[in-house]
VMD Tcl script that draws the C-alpha trace (Angstrom):
set ca {
  {-64.83 75.59 25.47}
  {-62.41 77.37 27.81}
  {-60.38 75.03 29.99}
  {-58.02 75.69 32.88}
  {-54.50 74.31 33.16}
  {-54.93 71.54 35.69}
  {-52.48 69.80 38.03}
  {-52.73 66.78 35.73}
  {-51.61 68.94 32.79}
  {-48.57 70.07 34.83}
  {-47.61 66.59 36.03}
  {-44.13 65.56 34.85}
  {-43.38 68.97 33.35}
  {-40.63 71.35 34.47}
  {-37.69 70.41 36.67}
  {-39.44 70.32 40.05}
  {-39.06 66.84 41.53}
  {-36.10 65.82 39.32}
  {-33.02 64.49 41.11}
  {-30.02 66.83 41.52}
  {-28.33 64.99 38.69}
  {-31.06 63.92 36.29}
  {-30.27 61.03 34.00}
  {-31.25 63.10 30.95}
  {-29.33 64.07 27.85}
  {-28.91 67.72 26.83}
  {-31.89 67.82 24.47}
  {-34.06 65.94 26.97}
  {-33.08 68.38 29.73}
  {-33.86 71.33 27.44}
  {-37.24 69.82 26.64}
  {-37.94 69.29 30.37}
  {-37.13 72.95 31.13}
  {-39.36 74.15 28.27}
  {-42.28 71.82 28.99}
  {-44.16 74.13 31.41}
  {-43.73 77.16 29.12}
  {-44.90 75.10 26.17}
  {-47.93 73.95 28.15}
  {-48.90 77.59 28.82}
  {-48.39 78.49 25.15}
  {-50.58 75.57 24.02}
  {-53.38 76.43 26.46}
  {-53.20 80.12 25.57}
  {-53.47 79.31 21.84}
  {-56.46 77.05 22.53}
  {-58.06 79.92 24.45}
  {-57.46 82.37 21.57}
  {-58.92 79.87 19.05}
  {-61.98 79.45 21.27}
  {-62.41 83.23 21.67}
  {-62.18 83.73 17.90}
  {-64.76 81.04 17.18}
  {-68.39 81.88 16.52}
  {-69.42 79.97 19.66}
  {-67.19 81.88 22.11}
  {-70.06 83.91 23.55}
  {-71.67 80.64 24.71}
  {-68.70 80.08 27.01}
  {-68.46 83.55 28.56}
  {-70.52 83.88 31.71}
  {-72.99 86.74 32.14}
  {-75.53 87.89 34.69}
  {-79.04 87.83 33.20}
  {-80.61 91.33 33.44}
  {-83.97 91.66 35.21}
  {-86.91 90.96 32.93}
  {-85.01 88.66 30.55}
  {-85.17 84.88 30.31}
  {-81.75 83.50 29.39}
  {-78.94 81.20 30.42}
  {-76.01 82.78 32.24}
  {-73.79 83.29 29.20}
  {-73.24 86.23 26.85}
  {-74.76 84.56 23.77}
  {-77.99 83.59 25.53}
  {-78.40 87.09 27.03}
  {-77.78 88.70 23.62}
  {-80.31 86.35 21.99}
  {-82.93 87.22 24.63}
  {-82.33 90.97 24.19}
  {-82.49 90.65 20.39}
  {-85.81 88.80 20.63}
  {-87.19 91.43 23.00}
  {-86.14 94.30 20.72}
  {-87.60 92.52 17.68}
  {-90.93 91.88 19.41}
  {-91.07 95.46 20.64}
  {-90.38 96.78 17.14}
  {-92.96 94.59 15.42}
  {-95.63 95.15 18.10}
  {-95.01 98.85 18.57}
  {-98.04 99.88 16.49}
  {-100.34 96.97 17.27}
  {-101.93 98.52 20.35}
  {-105.57 99.56 20.52}
  {-104.91 103.30 21.03}
  {-102.46 103.73 18.13}
  {-104.63 106.38 16.42}
  {-104.72 108.47 19.60}
  {-100.98 108.16 20.13}
  {-100.26 109.05 16.49}
  {-102.06 112.38 16.97}
  {-99.76 113.44 19.83}
  {-97.50 116.22 18.62}
  {-94.38 117.69 20.19}
  {-96.32 120.65 21.65}
  {-98.75 118.15 23.24}
  {-95.83 116.25 24.72}
  {-94.24 119.50 25.98}
  {-97.52 120.53 27.64}
  {-97.93 117.09 29.21}
  {-94.36 117.29 30.53}
  {-95.03 120.72 32.07}
  {-98.18 119.42 33.78}
  {-96.36 116.32 35.01}
  {-93.55 118.44 36.47}
  {-96.06 120.75 38.13}
  {-98.02 117.86 39.64}
  {-94.80 116.22 40.78}
  {-94.43 119.01 43.36}
  {-97.94 118.40 44.80}
  {-97.76 116.48 48.07}
  {-101.45 116.42 49.03}
  {-105.05 117.28 48.14}
  {-106.90 119.26 50.80}
  {-110.64 119.90 51.39}
  {-109.90 123.62 51.83}
  {-108.13 126.47 50.06}
  {-104.79 127.21 51.74}
  {-101.54 129.03 50.96}
  {-99.59 125.72 50.97}
  {-97.92 125.51 47.55}
  {-97.41 121.73 47.88}
  {-101.16 121.06 48.21}
  {-104.11 121.55 45.88}
  {-107.72 122.04 47.03}
  {-110.56 119.77 45.94}
  {-113.07 121.18 43.44}
  {-115.70 121.43 46.19}
  {-113.24 123.43 48.31}
  {-112.67 125.84 45.41}
  {-116.44 126.20 44.88}
  {-116.98 126.91 48.58}
  {-114.15 129.45 48.60}
  {-115.56 131.32 45.59}
  {-119.11 131.14 46.95}
  {-118.07 132.57 50.32}
  {-115.71 135.17 48.87}
  {-116.99 138.61 47.83}
  {-116.96 138.46 44.03}
  {-116.96 142.25 43.88}
  {-113.61 142.25 45.63}
  {-112.26 139.67 43.18}
  {-113.31 141.76 40.17}
  {-112.21 144.98 41.83}
  {-108.73 143.71 42.62}
  {-108.18 141.89 39.35}
  {-109.71 144.28 36.82}
  {-109.66 147.66 38.57}
  {-106.62 148.14 40.80}
  {-106.05 151.51 42.50}
  {-105.46 154.15 39.80}
  {-107.84 152.52 37.28}
  {-110.26 154.71 35.31}
  {-113.90 153.70 34.92}
  {-116.46 155.39 32.64}
  {-120.21 155.18 33.12}
  {-123.39 157.12 32.56}
  {-125.17 157.77 35.85}
  {-123.89 154.73 37.82}
  {-120.99 155.06 40.23}
  {-118.46 152.22 40.01}
  {-118.43 152.16 43.81}
  {-122.04 150.96 43.72}
  {-121.31 148.20 41.22}
  {-117.77 147.18 42.19}
  {-117.08 148.60 45.60}
  {-113.94 150.53 46.47}
  {-113.50 154.30 46.66}
  {-113.74 156.32 43.43}
  {-113.42 160.02 42.63}
  {-114.95 161.84 39.66}
  {-112.45 163.04 37.06}
  {-114.86 164.76 34.68}
  {-118.16 164.44 32.80}
  {-118.37 164.98 29.02}
  {-121.14 166.45 26.86}
  {-122.80 163.04 26.46}
  {-123.19 162.81 30.24}
  {-120.49 160.11 30.55}
  {-118.59 160.44 33.81}
  {-115.03 159.21 34.28}
  {-114.01 157.97 37.72}
  {-110.61 157.04 39.14}
  {-110.21 154.44 41.87}
  {-108.36 155.88 44.88}
  {-108.68 152.98 47.34}
}
mol new
graphics top color blue
foreach p $ca { graphics top sphere $p radius 0.5 }
foreach p [lrange $ca 0 end-1] q [lrange $ca 1 end] { graphics top cylinder $p $q radius 0.2 }
display resetview
C-alpha cells in the first residue's frame, strides 16, 4: 500500500521548533538534522518495495474504460480486459452464421468496402430520377423513367454513336433505331452498309 508522509510522521523531526541553543550533544544534534531526510528515504524505500511487489497494480488508480466492469485500479482494469479478450477469443467462432462468415474472401471484403464507401456518399432516396449525385432513385422511379424514355434513343446513343457502321439486308437502321443514316455501299449478297451521321 502506498502511504503519504503525514504531519505525524514529521513531528519532532528536523530542527524547526528547537530552542536557539538546544540541550543536545553533537551526535544527537546530527541525528536531529538528519531525521527529516531519513524519513523521506524510509518512505521512498517503502514506496519502491510496494511498486516492485506483485500487488502494486492494486494500489495504482485507474479510470475504468467504457464497457468494462472493474474497480478503479490498474490490476482490476487489466483483469477485466483480459477476461473480455479471453471470452472474445473463445466465442469468436460460436456464432450461428460462422459458415457464412468463413466463406468471405478478401475480394468479397474489398467489394463490400467499395459498396459501403459508395453508399456512404448517398444522402437521400428520391421517388424520381435526378442528376443529384448524392441521391439515388427508388426502383419504381427507375422503372417509370425507363418506361417513359424512348428505348430506341437509349440503344442508339449507347450502341450506335455518330460514325457507327450498321449492316443489314433490306432494313434501314433508321427505321429500327432512329437517327440519320447514309448508305456506304451494298455488296453482292445484297447486304447494305450504313453510317450514322446524326
